C-alpha positions, 0 to 999 in steps of 0.5 A: 336396683330400685324399681323407680330408678330404671326407666327410659331416661336413665337407660339413655343416661347409661348408654350415653356414659357407655358411648364415650370412646375416650377419657376426653369424651367422658370429661366433655360429657360429664362437664356438660352434664354435672357441676364441677362439685358433683364430679368431685363428689362422685370421684371422692366416693370412688376413691373411698370405695377403693380405699375401703377395698384396700382395707384402709381405716376410716380415719385414714380415709377421712384424712385422704378424701375429706369424706365424712364418716357417714359417707364412708359408712354408706359406701362400706355398706354398699360394698358389702351389700350392693350390686357390685358396681363399685368393685366392677368399676374399680377393677376396670379403672385399675386395669386402665381401660375406658371405653375400650381405650387404654389410658 
């Protein structure tokens, strides 16, 4: 993790995300925090990560997600060399658990 990223404010953000007790609370928080476009971009990135994990080819990912190849490449690199955050989040999302709630 970047040394400049973690501080008191970002810790508070992460705790706020973790505090949601339901998917509806998550939606409410993110709708207040982000624009619709920002939420769509984040969900697109997660979809790209999922498709890369499933070994889809770039052309299929572009068609399905409308993400650019630079974004897909960046996410691919993160999956290979990152902290494992995508993999952990995808595993939990695929198991349909969110804040202890099964969805």
